[in-house]
matplotlib code that plots the C-alpha trace (Angstrom):
import matplotlib.pyplot as plt

x = [-23.4, -20.4, -20.2, -21.7, -19.1, -18.6, -19.8, -19.4, -18.0, -15.9, -15.9, -13.0, -9.3, -7.7, -5.5, -8.6, -10.4, -7.6, -6.8, -10.4, -10.8, -7.5, -9.0, -11.9, -10.4, -8.2, -11.5, -12.4, -14.8, -14.7, -14.6, -15.4, -13.0, -14.0, -12.6, -13.7, -10.3, -10.2, -6.3, -6.3, -8.5, -5.6, -2.8, -4.5, -4.9, -1.2, 0.4, -1.3, -3.8, -1.6, -2.5, -5.3, -8.4, -10.6, -10.1, -11.7, -11.8, -14.7, -14.0, -17.8, -20.5, -22.5, -20.0, -19.5, -23.4, -23.2, -20.5, -22.2, -24.4, -27.9, -28.7, -25.9, -23.8, -22.1, -19.9, -18.6, -15.1, -15.2, -15.3, -18.5, -20.9, -21.8, -19.4, -21.6, -24.9, -23.3, -22.5, -25.7, -27.1, -25.0, -25.8, -29.6, -30.4, -28.4, -29.8, -33.0, -35.2, -33.5, -29.9, -27.8, -25.6, -23.2, -21.5, -18.3, -17.1, -17.3, -20.7, -22.7, -25.5, -28.0, -27.1, -27.4, -31.0, -31.8, -30.4, -31.9, -35.6, -35.0, -33.4, -36.1, -38.8, -37.0, -36.9, -32.9, -31.8, -28.9, -26.4, -24.3, -21.3, -18.4, -15.1, -12.3, -8.7, -6.7, -5.0, -3.7, -7.1, -8.7, -6.3, -6.1, -9.2, -11.1, -13.8, -17.2, -20.4, -23.0, -26.7, -29.4, -32.2, -31.9, -32.9, -29.4, -27.9, -28.2, -26.8, -23.6, -23.0, -21.0, -18.7, -18.4, -17.9, -15.4, -13.1, -13.4, -11.2, -11.9, -11.8, -11.9, -12.9, -15.9, -16.4, -15.7, -18.7, -22.6, -25.4, -26.0, -29.5, -31.9, -31.0, -28.1, -27.2, -24.1, -22.5, -23.6, -21.9, -18.8, -18.9, -19.0, -16.1, -14.1, -15.3, -13.8, -10.6, -10.1, -10.6, -8.2, -5.4, -5.9, -5.6, -2.4, -0.9, -1.4, 0.0, 3.3, 3.2, 3.0, 6.3, 8.0, 7.1, 8.5, 11.6, 11.2, 13.5, 12.1, 13.7, 12.1, 8.8, 8.8, 9.6, 6.9, 4.4, 5.6, 5.1, 1.7, 0.8, 1.1, -1.6, -5.0, -4.2, -3.0, -4.3, -3.5, -3.1, -0.7, 1.0, 1.8, 2.7, 5.5, 6.4, 6.6, 8.4, 11.3, 11.4, 14.5, 15.2, 18.3, 20.3, 19.9, 17.8, 14.1, 11.8, 8.9, 10.2, 10.8, 7.2, 4.9, 2.7, -0.5, -3.0, -5.4, -8.7, -11.5, -14.6, -16.0, -14.9, -16.7, -19.8, -19.8, -19.5, -22.4, -24.5, -23.9, -25.0, -28.0, -29.2, -28.1, -25.8, -22.6, -19.5, -17.3, -13.9, -14.4, -15.6, -12.4, -10.5, -11.9, -11.4, -7.5, -7.0, -8.4, -6.4, -3.1, -3.8, -3.2, 0.5, 1.9, -0.4, 0.8, 4.4, 3.8, 1.7, 4.2, 6.8, 4.2, 1.7, 2.8, 2.7, 4.7, 7.7, 7.4, 9.6, 8.7, 10.4, 8.5, 9.3, 9.2, 8.7, 5.6, 4.3, 4.4, 2.2, -0.3, -0.1, -1.3, -4.3, -5.3, -5.1, -7.2, -9.6, -10.1, -10.3, -13.2, -15.1, -14.8, -16.1, -18.9, -19.7, -19.5, -22.2, -24.5, -24.7, -25.5, -28.0, -29.8, -29.4, -31.1, -33.9, -34.4, -34.4, -36.0, -32.5, -32.1, -28.5, -26.7, -24.1, -22.3, -22.1, -20.6, -18.0, -17.1, -17.1, -14.3, -12.4, -10.5, -9.4, -10.2, -8.2, -9.5, -9.2, -7.9, -8.3, -10.4, -13.4, -13.6, -14.6, -17.2, -18.8, -19.1, -20.6, -23.5, -23.9, -24.7, -26.9, -28.2, -30.2, -27.0, -27.4, -23.6, -20.5, -19.1, -22.0, -20.6, -19.0, -15.2, -15.5, -16.5, -13.7, -11.2, -12.0, -12.2, -8.5, -7.3, -8.8, -5.5, -3.2, -5.9, -6.3, -2.8, -2.0, -4.9, -3.7, 0.1, -0.8, -2.2, 0.7, 3.2, 1.1, 0.4, -2.7, -4.6, -8.2, -9.4, -7.7, -9.5, -12.7, -12.9, -12.2, -15.0, -17.4, -16.9, -17.3, -20.5, -21.9, -21.3, -22.8, -26.3, -26.8, -25.5, -25.5, -28.0, -30.7, -29.3, -28.6, -32.5, -33.1, -31.1, -32.9, -36.4, -35.0, -34.2, -36.3, -39.1, -38.0, -39.7, -38.3, -39.4, -39.3, -37.7, -40.7, -43.0, -41.4, -43.2, -44.9, -43.1, -43.5, -42.1, -41.2, -41.5, -38.0, -37.8, -41.4, -41.3, -41.7, -45.0, -46.4, -46.4, -43.9, -41.7, -43.2, -42.0, -38.0, -35.3, -32.2]
y = [4.3, 5.2, 8.3, 7.8, 9.1, 6.7, 7.8, 3.9, 0.7, -1.7, -5.6, -7.5, -6.2, -8.2, -6.0, -4.6, -4.0, -2.1, -0.1, 1.0, 2.1, 4.1, 5.6, 6.6, 8.2, 10.1, 11.7, 12.9, 9.9, 8.6, 4.5, 2.0, -1.0, -4.4, -7.9, -11.2, -11.6, -8.7, -9.2, -8.0, -4.5, -3.9, -4.5, -2.4, 0.6, 0.2, 0.1, 1.0, 3.5, 4.4, 8.1, 8.4, 10.1, 9.1, 5.5, 3.7, 0.1, -2.2, -5.2, -6.7, -6.1, -4.2, -2.1, -1.6, -0.7, 1.5, 3.9, 4.5, 7.6, 6.8, 5.6, 3.0, 2.0, -1.3, -2.6, -6.2, -7.1, -11.0, -14.2, -14.9, -17.4, -18.2, -15.9, -13.0, -14.6, -15.2, -11.2, -10.4, -12.5, -10.9, -7.5, -7.6, -7.6, -4.6, -2.7, -0.6, 0.3, 1.9, 1.0, -0.1, -3.4, -3.4, -6.6, -5.2, -8.8, -11.1, -12.7, -14.7, -12.3, -14.8, -14.5, -11.0, -11.0, -13.4, -11.1, -8.0, -9.7, -11.1, -7.8, -5.5, -7.5, -7.1, -3.0, -3.0, -1.9, -4.0, -3.3, -5.8, -3.8, -5.0, -3.6, -3.7, -2.7, -4.8, -3.4, -0.2, 0.5, 0.1, 2.4, 5.2, 4.8, 1.6, 1.2, 0.4, -1.3, -0.9, -2.2, -3.1, -1.2, 2.0, 4.0, 3.3, 5.2, 8.5, 7.5, 5.7, 7.9, 10.8, 8.3, 5.9, 9.0, 10.2, 7.4, 6.0, 6.3, 9.1, 9.1, 12.4, 14.0, 11.7, 9.1, 5.5, 4.7, 5.1, 3.2, 0.0, -1.1, -3.3, -6.6, -8.2, -6.0, -4.6, -8.1, -9.5, -6.3, -6.9, -11.0, -9.7, -7.4, -10.2, -12.6, -10.0, -9.9, -13.7, -13.3, -10.2, -12.2, -15.0, -13.3, -11.7, -14.8, -16.3, -13.5, -14.1, -17.8, -17.0, -14.5, -17.4, -19.7, -17.4, -16.7, -13.0, -12.9, -11.6, -8.1, -7.2, -8.6, -6.2, -3.5, -4.3, -4.5, -1.1, 0.3, -1.2, 0.4, 4.1, 3.2, 1.7, -1.4, 1.1, -0.7, -1.8, -5.5, -4.5, -2.3, -4.9, -7.5, -5.2, -5.1, -8.8, -9.4, -7.0, -8.5, -9.9, -12.4, -11.9, -14.2, -11.7, -13.9, -13.3, -14.5, -15.2, -18.4, -19.8, -19.7, -22.9, -22.9, -23.9, -21.2, -20.9, -19.4, -17.9, -18.6, -15.4, -16.2, -19.9, -17.9, -15.8, -18.7, -20.7, -17.6, -17.2, -21.0, -20.4, -17.4, -18.7, -15.9, -17.1, -15.8, -18.2, -16.4, -16.0, -19.7, -20.7, -18.5, -20.5, -23.9, -22.6, -22.4, -25.8, -27.4, -25.4, -27.3, -30.5, -29.8, -33.4, -34.9, -32.4, -33.0, -36.8, -36.0, -33.6, -36.6, -38.7, -36.8, -36.0, -32.4, -29.8, -28.2, -24.3, -23.3, -19.8, -18.1, -15.1, -11.4, -11.1, -7.3, -7.8, -10.6, -8.6, -6.1, -8.9, -10.0, -6.5, -6.6, -10.2, -8.9, -5.6, -7.5, -10.4, -7.9, -5.9, -9.2, -10.3, -6.9, -7.2, -10.7, -9.4, -6.4, -8.9, -11.0, -7.8, -6.9, -10.4, -10.3, -6.7, -8.0, -11.3, -9.2, -6.0, -4.2, -0.7, -1.0, 2.2, 0.5, 3.8, 4.3, 0.6, 1.4, 4.7, 2.6, 0.6, 3.3, 3.9, 2.1, -1.6, -4.2, -4.1, -0.3, 1.0, 3.8, 1.1, 1.6, 5.1, 4.1, 1.8, 4.4, 6.9, 3.9, 3.4, 7.3, 7.5, 4.5, 3.0, 0.3, -0.7, -4.5, -5.3, -3.3, -4.9, -2.6, 0.6, 2.5, 3.0, -0.9, -1.7, 0.1, -1.1, -4.9, -4.5, -3.0, -6.0, -8.4, -9.6, -9.5, -11.6, -14.2, -14.5, -15.2, -17.8, -19.9, -19.7, -20.6, -23.9, -24.5, -23.9, -26.1, -23.5, -23.3, -19.9, -21.0, -17.4, -15.8, -18.5, -18.6, -14.7, -14.9, -18.0, -16.0, -12.9, -15.2, -16.6, -13.2, -12.0, -15.1, -14.7, -18.6, -20.9, -24.9, -24.7, -25.8, -29.4, -29.3, -28.9, -31.5, -34.0, -33.0, -33.5, -36.9, -38.4, -36.9, -35.2, -31.9, -30.0, -27.1, -24.1, -23.2, -20.0, -17.2, -19.4, -18.5, -19.4, -22.3, -25.6, -28.8, -32.2, -34.5, -38.3, -38.5, -42.4, -43.3, -45.3, -42.9, -41.4, -37.9, -37.0, -34.3, -33.9, -31.1, -31.8, -31.7, -30.2, -32.0]
z = [49.1, 46.9, 44.9, 41.6, 39.1, 36.3, 33.2, 32.0, 33.3, 31.7, 32.3, 31.2, 31.6, 29.0, 26.8, 24.6, 27.7, 29.4, 26.2, 25.6, 29.3, 28.8, 25.5, 27.2, 30.0, 27.7, 26.3, 29.6, 30.6, 34.0, 33.6, 36.2, 35.5, 37.0, 36.2, 37.4, 39.2, 41.3, 41.3, 37.7, 38.8, 41.4, 39.0, 36.3, 38.8, 40.1, 36.7, 33.4, 34.7, 37.5, 38.6, 35.9, 38.2, 35.2, 36.0, 39.2, 40.2, 41.5, 43.2, 42.9, 40.4, 43.0, 43.7, 39.9, 39.5, 42.4, 41.0, 37.8, 36.6, 35.5, 33.0, 34.0, 31.1, 31.3, 28.8, 28.5, 26.4, 27.6, 25.9, 23.6, 24.8, 28.3, 29.8, 28.3, 29.5, 33.3, 33.6, 32.5, 35.2, 37.8, 36.5, 36.4, 40.3, 40.4, 37.5, 36.7, 34.1, 31.0, 32.1, 29.3, 28.7, 25.9, 24.6, 22.9, 22.2, 19.0, 20.0, 17.4, 16.2, 16.9, 20.5, 20.4, 19.1, 21.6, 24.5, 23.1, 23.6, 26.8, 28.3, 26.4, 28.5, 31.8, 30.8, 30.0, 26.7, 24.9, 22.5, 20.7, 19.1, 17.0, 18.0, 15.6, 15.3, 17.5, 20.8, 18.9, 17.7, 21.3, 22.7, 20.0, 18.1, 17.0, 14.6, 16.2, 15.0, 17.5, 17.2, 19.3, 21.3, 19.3, 22.3, 23.7, 21.2, 22.4, 25.7, 24.3, 21.1, 22.7, 24.3, 21.1, 18.7, 20.8, 21.3, 17.8, 14.6, 12.4, 8.6, 6.8, 10.2, 10.2, 13.0, 12.2, 14.3, 13.7, 14.6, 12.6, 13.2, 15.5, 17.4, 16.1, 13.3, 14.9, 15.7, 11.9, 10.4, 12.4, 11.8, 7.9, 8.6, 10.1, 7.1, 4.8, 6.9, 6.3, 2.8, 2.5, 4.4, 2.2, -1.1, 0.5, 1.5, -2.1, -3.6, -1.2, -2.3, -5.9, -5.3, -3.8, -6.6, -9.4, -7.2, -5.7, -2.9, 0.5, 0.2, -3.3, -1.8, 0.9, -1.3, -3.8, -1.0, 0.1, -3.4, -3.6, -0.4, -2.0, -4.4, -4.6, -2.7, 0.4, 3.5, 7.0, 6.0, 3.0, 5.3, 7.9, 5.4, 4.2, 7.9, 8.5, 5.2, 6.3, 10.1, 11.0, 13.9, 16.4, 14.1, 11.2, 9.4, 8.1, 10.8, 8.3, 6.9, 10.2, 11.4, 11.2, 8.2, 10.2, 10.6, 13.7, 13.9, 16.2, 14.7, 12.8, 9.3, 9.6, 10.9, 7.8, 5.5, 7.4, 7.2, 3.6, 3.4, 5.2, 3.2, 0.0, -0.8, -3.0, -0.4, -2.3, -1.5, 2.3, 2.4, 0.7, 3.1, 6.0, 4.3, 3.6, 7.1, 7.8, 5.2, 6.4, 9.7, 8.2, 8.4, 9.0, 6.3, 3.9, 4.5, 3.9, 0.7, -0.5, -1.0, -2.8, -4.7, -8.4, -9.7, -11.8, -10.5, -10.1, -13.0, -13.9, -17.2, -17.8, -17.1, -13.3, -13.3, -15.6, -13.6, -10.3, -11.8, -12.9, -9.2, -8.2, -10.7, -9.3, -5.8, -6.6, -8.7, -6.2, -3.2, -5.3, -5.5, -1.9, -0.8, -3.4, -1.7, 1.5, 0.9, -0.8, 2.4, 4.4, 1.8, 2.3, 6.1, 6.3, 4.2, 6.4, 9.5, 8.2, 9.3, 7.7, 6.9, 5.6, 3.4, 2.8, 6.7, 7.1, 4.8, 6.4, 9.7, 8.1, 6.7, 10.0, 13.2, 11.8, 10.5, 6.9, 7.0, 3.5, 1.0, -1.2, 1.3, 0.3, -3.4, -1.6, 0.2, -2.7, -4.8, -2.2, -1.4, -5.2, -5.5, -2.1, -4.0, -5.7, -6.4, -6.5, -6.0, -9.5, -11.2, -9.7, -12.5, -10.6, -9.9, -13.2, -14.8, -12.2, -12.6, -16.5, -16.5, -14.1, -16.2, -18.3, -15.4, -13.1, -15.4, -16.3, -12.6, -12.4, -15.4, -14.2, -10.7, -12.4, -14.4, -11.5, -9.3, -6.7, -4.9, -5.0, -3.9, -2.9, -6.0, -8.1, -6.6, -6.9, -10.6, -10.7, -9.1, -11.5, -14.5, -13.0, -12.1, -15.6, -17.4, -18.4, -19.0, -16.6, -16.7, -14.0, -16.6, -16.6, -13.0, -12.8, -15.2, -13.4, -9.9, -11.9, -13.4, -10.1, -7.8, -9.5, -8.2, -11.1, -13.1, -15.0, -18.6, -19.7, -20.4, -18.0, -14.7, -11.7, -13.5, -12.2, -14.4, -14.3, -17.2, -17.0, -18.5, -19.0, -19.8, -16.8, -14.0, -12.6, -13.4, -9.5, -8.8, -5.1, -3.3, 0.4, 0.2, -1.8, -2.8]

ax = plt.figure().add_subplot(projection="3d")
ax.plot(x, y, z, "-o")
ax.set_aspect("equal")
plt.show()
């Protein structure tokens, strides 16, 4: 029998897995490394982990389990879906009651809910943890969002809170909630990431349209990163804009404008539709990637479809400030929508989500880390029942100051023929949310006219009535379906 030296095992030796192992080893934990192709284990031990006494290898699942202290902690960083289920099946014959399996991949939260139930019936604790921060975050401090069987937290907390990023000396990791809560929070994080990236891309597109050269763009983003927009994504955008290829020319214009995606933004949008939460900005960000993928069609259409020619005659310096305001205001709306979705999911699944704690988890280590999140944490710390971030005093004031520039950017984009779906959806949501009377009364009348779906009278909420609009219809209403 092998000596039980391992504090935790990690399955999956792609870059994220390797970096997490080295991070854990740096913090004094002994990690058992395993990969389906054993050659990767040997290569990792001979190269990246060479001479590191806190990293040991395993050539089989059985050997991996035999090297772990009890309760055994096994973390997987493998592709979401069937690969996760396959490794769980391989692990189960070797595990004992109260051992812990951790899925650190981007699994869909409904799969995590299912796995929690199935494994609880077998006496195994299951944790689904969001891991954000990319390669660098994994190596030096990621944001971690664990959820699942809460009894597992005391056993993984020392490791997770040691290796995670810190913000104001506070760990960017805390227990999120039961079953799929951790992966749901990570999903929303990724959806917000989609939105942030799309907003920045639209601002870049507007800068191109008004004739800002790339050097000035880079300097503008660098300046913005010193203020309220200070964030990882603004910072890397500055670096990307400055980067020159081997020929001395900027690399960015050479990159094909067709975006890829791995699905978490789409999952966020689908969840929003399922729960009836208007997360419009993330939805537009996902559709924008889909539209970008139609590269060949767009090239053909660009030669045939008429539209205005981008000619800007205003004050560029002033307009750059308008762009900053539009980006900041839209970012506020994006996060407000994301937290609305978290609130609805919490109600659906009885998750006791701590929104201030979630904002803190995102303050450091993750892709959407920013100074901005400190204000979100403060807002929820002050009022844990806050209905919308838009109603928090700080954001109410901030979005009020950004109104003029925000609206000017949207109007200018329309007149210049520059697509700004995320910026525009943010403003439309904002105007809709602040509107005490929307035209949905007409919509309800239309539904009742063609389908007898009924409606409510103002002041008599809860009482549904039907009108025979033409005099030829009946008085029976539809109660079995919606349209």
